[in-house]
C-alpha positions as CSV (number, residue, x, y, z in Angstrom):
1,M,-0.3,0.0,-0.3
2,K,1.1,3.4,-0.7
3,I,-0.2,6.6,1.3
4,A,0.2,10.4,0.4
5,I,0.7,12.9,3.2
6,M,0.2,16.5,1.9
7,G,0.1,19.7,3.6
8,A,0.0,23.3,1.8
9,M,3.1,24.9,3.6
10,P,6.6,23.4,4.1
11,E,6.2,23.9,8.0
12,E,3.1,21.3,7.7
13,I,5.1,18.2,6.6
14,A,8.4,18.8,8.4
15,P,7.5,17.4,11.4
16,I,6.7,14.1,9.0
17,L,9.9,14.2,7.6
18,E,11.7,14.7,10.9
19,Q,10.0,11.6,12.4
20,L,10.6,9.5,9.2
21,G,14.2,10.4,9.4
22,E,15.2,8.7,6.3
23,Y,13.6,9.2,3.2
24,T,14.3,9.8,-0.8
25,T,13.7,13.2,-2.5
26,T,12.4,13.3,-6.0
27,Q,12.0,16.6,-8.4
28,Y,9.0,16.3,-10.3
29,A,6.7,19.0,-11.8
30,G,8.2,22.0,-10.1
31,N,7.7,20.3,-6.8
32,N,9.7,18.1,-4.3
33,Y,8.4,14.6,-3.2
34,Y,9.5,12.6,-0.3
35,E,9.3,8.7,-0.2
36,A,10.0,6.6,2.6
37,S,9.0,3.1,4.1
38,Y,7.1,2.8,7.3
39,K,6.0,-0.2,9.0
40,G,5.9,-2.0,5.8
41,V,3.9,0.5,3.6
42,E,5.5,3.0,1.2
43,L,4.7,6.9,2.2
44,V,5.0,9.7,-0.4
45,I,4.8,13.3,1.5
46,A,4.9,16.7,-0.2
47,Y,3.7,20.5,0.5
48,S,1.5,21.4,-2.5
49,K,2.3,25.4,-1.8
50,I,-0.8,27.9,-1.2
51,G,-4.2,27.7,-3.2
52,K,-6.1,25.2,-5.6
53,V,-4.3,25.0,-8.7
54,F,-1.2,23.9,-6.9
55,S,-2.9,21.5,-4.6
56,T,-4.6,19.8,-7.7
57,L,-1.2,19.7,-9.3
58,T,0.1,18.0,-6.3
59,S,-2.4,15.7,-5.0
60,A,-3.0,14.4,-9.0
61,T,0.6,13.8,-9.0
62,M,1.0,11.9,-5.8
63,I,-2.2,9.6,-7.1
64,E,-1.2,9.1,-10.9
65,H,2.7,9.6,-10.7
66,F,3.5,7.9,-7.5
67,G,0.7,5.7,-7.0
68,A,-1.0,6.7,-3.7
69,Q,-4.0,4.8,-3.0
70,K,-5.1,7.0,0.2
71,L,-4.5,10.6,0.4
72,L,-4.0,12.2,4.3
73,F,-4.0,16.3,4.4
74,S,-3.5,18.4,7.0
75,G,-3.0,22.2,7.3
76,V,-4.8,25.1,9.3
77,A,-8.2,26.5,8.5
78,G,-9.9,29.7,9.6
79,A,-13.0,29.4,11.8
80,I,-16.5,30.2,10.5
81,S,-18.6,28.6,13.5
82,P,-18.6,30.3,16.8
83,T,-18.0,26.5,18.3
84,L,-14.5,26.5,16.7
85,K,-11.7,27.7,18.8
86,V,-8.0,28.3,18.0
87,G,-6.4,25.0,18.0
88,D,-9.3,22.6,17.7
89,L,-9.0,20.1,15.3
90,L,-11.7,20.1,12.4
91,V,-12.0,16.7,10.0
92,A,-14.1,17.7,6.8
93,T,-17.3,15.6,5.8
94,K,-17.4,17.4,2.6
95,L,-16.0,20.2,1.2
96,S,-17.1,23.0,-1.4
97,Q,-15.5,25.7,-3.3
98,H,-16.9,29.0,-2.1
99,D,-15.2,31.1,-5.1
100,L,-16.5,29.0,-7.8
101,D,-19.6,31.3,-9.6
102,I,-21.6,30.3,-12.4
103,T,-24.8,31.6,-10.8
104,A,-25.5,33.9,-14.1
105,F,-26.6,30.5,-15.7
106,G,-28.8,29.4,-13.5
107,H,-26.7,27.3,-11.2
108,P,-26.0,27.5,-7.4
109,F,-22.6,28.8,-5.9
110,G,-20.2,26.3,-5.9
111,Y,-21.3,24.0,-8.8
112,V,-20.1,23.2,-12.3
113,P,-22.2,20.9,-14.7
114,E,-21.4,17.4,-14.3
115,G,-20.0,18.0,-11.0
116,A,-21.8,18.8,-7.4
117,V,-21.4,21.8,-5.0
118,Y,-20.1,19.1,-2.1
119,V,-17.5,16.3,-2.4
120,E,-17.9,14.0,0.4
121,A,-14.8,12.9,2.3
122,D,-14.0,9.0,2.9
123,R,-16.4,7.9,6.0
124,E,-14.2,5.2,7.0
125,L,-11.2,7.4,7.3
126,I,-13.2,9.7,9.1
127,T,-14.5,7.0,11.6
128,L,-10.9,5.6,12.0
129,S,-10.0,9.5,12.9
130,Q,-12.3,9.4,15.4
131,K,-10.9,6.3,17.1
132,V,-7.6,7.8,16.8
133,A,-8.4,10.8,18.4
134,L,-10.0,9.0,21.3
135,S,-6.9,7.2,21.5
136,M,-4.8,10.4,21.9
137,N,-7.2,11.9,24.4
138,K,-8.3,14.4,21.7
139,T,-11.5,16.0,20.5
140,L,-12.2,16.1,16.7
141,Q,-14.7,17.9,15.8
142,E,-16.7,17.2,12.1
143,G,-17.7,19.7,9.6
144,I,-18.1,21.3,6.2
145,I,-14.9,23.2,4.8
146,A,-15.3,25.6,1.9
147,T,-12.0,26.3,0.0
148,G,-11.2,29.3,-2.4
149,D,-8.2,31.2,-4.0
150,Q,-9.0,34.1,-1.3
151,F,-7.3,34.7,2.0
152,V,-10.8,35.8,3.6
153,A,-10.4,38.8,5.9
154,N,-13.7,40.2,5.4
155,E,-16.1,39.3,8.0
156,E,-19.2,39.9,5.6
157,R,-17.7,37.2,3.1
158,K,-17.0,34.8,5.9
159,N,-20.4,35.1,7.0
160,W,-21.8,34.6,3.7
161,I,-19.5,31.7,2.9
162,G,-20.8,30.0,6.2
163,T,-24.6,30.6,5.2
164,T,-24.2,29.6,1.8
165,F,-22.4,26.7,1.9
166,G,-23.0,25.7,5.8
167,A,-19.3,25.9,6.2
168,D,-17.5,25.3,9.7
169,A,-14.5,26.8,8.4
170,L,-12.5,28.0,5.2
171,E,-9.0,27.6,3.8
172,M,-7.4,27.5,0.1
173,E,-6.8,23.8,-0.4
174,G,-9.0,21.4,0.7
175,A,-11.8,21.3,-1.9
176,S,-9.7,20.9,-4.9
177,V,-7.7,17.8,-3.5
178,A,-11.0,16.3,-2.6
179,V,-12.0,16.8,-6.1
180,V,-9.2,15.0,-7.5
181,C,-9.2,12.1,-5.1
182,D,-13.2,12.0,-5.9
183,A,-12.5,11.6,-9.4
184,L,-9.5,9.1,-9.2
185,N,-11.4,7.2,-6.4
186,V,-9.0,7.5,-3.9
187,P,-10.3,7.8,-0.3
188,F,-9.2,11.0,1.3
189,F,-9.0,12.4,4.9
190,I,-8.8,16.3,5.4
191,L,-7.6,17.5,9.1
192,R,-7.4,21.3,9.7
193,A,-6.3,23.2,13.0
194,I,-8.0,26.0,13.4
195,S,-5.5,29.2,13.4
196,D,-8.2,32.1,13.9
197,A,-11.5,32.6,15.2
198,A,-13.5,35.3,16.4
199,D,-12.5,35.4,20.1
200,M,-8.7,35.2,19.4
201,D,-6.5,36.8,21.5
202,A,-4.9,40.0,20.0
203,S,-1.6,38.6,21.3
204,F,-1.8,35.7,18.9
205,S,1.1,34.5,16.7
206,F,0.2,32.8,13.8
207,D,3.7,31.5,12.9
208,A,4.3,30.2,16.6
209,F,0.6,28.5,16.1
210,L,1.8,26.8,13.0
211,E,4.5,25.6,14.1
212,T,3.0,24.0,17.3
213,S,0.1,22.8,15.3
214,A,1.8,21.3,12.5
215,K,3.7,19.0,15.1
216,E,0.7,17.9,16.6
217,S,-1.1,17.3,13.3
218,A,1.7,15.3,12.1
219,A,1.3,13.3,15.1
220,F,-2.1,12.5,14.3
221,V,-1.4,11.9,10.7
222,M,1.2,9.4,11.6
223,K,-1.2,7.8,14.3
224,M,-3.7,7.6,11.3
225,V,-1.0,6.0,9.2
226,D,-0.5,3.3,12.0
227,A,-4.5,2.8,12.4
228,I,-4.8,2.3,8.5
229,I,-1.8,-0.4,8.7
230,E,-3.4,-2.3,11.4
231,Q,-6.9,-2.2,10.0
232,N,-5.0,-3.7,6.9
233,V,-3.2,-6.2,8.0
């Protein structure tokens, strides 16, 4: 079995590479892909760079070129739901593209012909993640994630996304990864640590949070890999 582990930024995969220790690096399509053997399975690890185009390219490459059979993504997201606080872990049940708009042709926001507004994440991996969270004494919330090629700092826009898509959080890569995996029949899992919320402290440092959350997310993802291996023994 080959499992892809993906992030958007180098900080999000660095702790995983550090934990693995030994890996080979392949340069392909303008990016670096890191391959390693781990407990009898093969891993391919990469960060895509920010945005839907790069995450589409990276996820498709991991599946089509490197042969990944499952894909695990971890990163950070901004909260929409008031129940989400900084540092909370959110797993996507389904994902949508909030900046996809052909409503002029009578379609709902986020929809393209022969497509769908939402892509459902793999329920088996979500169920497995809840078991992993329980074993790690962590709370893992589930919700809808909206993706777009915009860093949304406008409160009105954020609220519109929440209302239109029922979204709990927003980010810039998840839905495009979901579209790729869904089209290629590869089970996927999207994990996000909440990096900003309505009640966040003014002294909050994103850089410090990213480093801390990357380590926690990496630990969780590797426990997910362990659980997948155990499930397939």
